[in-house]
N, C-alpha and C positions, 0 to 999 in steps of 0.2 A: 767429056761431060761427066764421066764417073769420078774423076779427080775432084771436081767441084763438089759433087755430092759427098764424097768422103771428107773433104776439108770442112764443108758446112756442118756435117754431123759432129765432127770433132770439136769445132768451135762452139756449136750449140751446147754440146755436153759440158764443155768447160764453163760456159756461162751459167748453165744449170747448177753445176757444182758450186760456183760462187754464190748464186742466188739462194739456193736451198741449204747448202752446208756451210756457207760463209768462208770458203777456201779462197783466200786472197791470192794464192799461187795460181789458181785456175784463171782468175781474172787477169793476172799479169801475163800468163801464157796466151790467153785469147787476145790481149792487147798486142803482144809481140807478133802474133800471127796476122792480126789486122794490119799492123805497120808493114810487115813483109809484103802482103798483098797490095797495099797501097803503093809501095815503091815499085812492085812488079807491074801493076797497071800503068803507073806513070811512065815507066820505061817503055812499055809496049805502045802506049799512045804516041810517045815520041818517035818510035821506030815506024809504026804503021800510020795511024791518023786518028783524029778525033771522031770522024765519021765511022771508022772501023769500031771504035769503042762503043759508040751509040748503037751500032748494029749488034754488037755482042751483048749489050745490056738488054736489047729487045728480044734476044733468044733466051735469056735467063728468066725462069718462071717463078722466082721468089725465094728459093732456099738461101743463096748467098746474100741476096739483097736483104732478106729478113734477118739473117745473123749479123750483118753489118749494122742494121738499124738497132738490133738488140745490144750490140757492142757499144754503140754510141749512147744508148740509154743507160747501160751499166756504168759506163765511164762517168756520165753525169751524176748518177746516184752515188758512186764511190767518191767522186769529188766533193759531194755535199755531205759526206760522212756516213752514208748508208752502206757499211760493210767494207 
């Protein structure tokens, strides 16, 4: 559980750095981290099961879910020319 908290804080900080300071490198790093975790989850679902993944999401109380939502929003804004 602590690993997710640390990762979530790092990713949230990178998104804040992009949002408030306009640092495109921070957004690139957050995107790379998001892509890594997407691949990791995809691999784990293949090894374990979709039900296991749903159960693990039900134990998550918002931090990682929130940062991934923010990452999607930032990606959309950046694609539209906002930073």
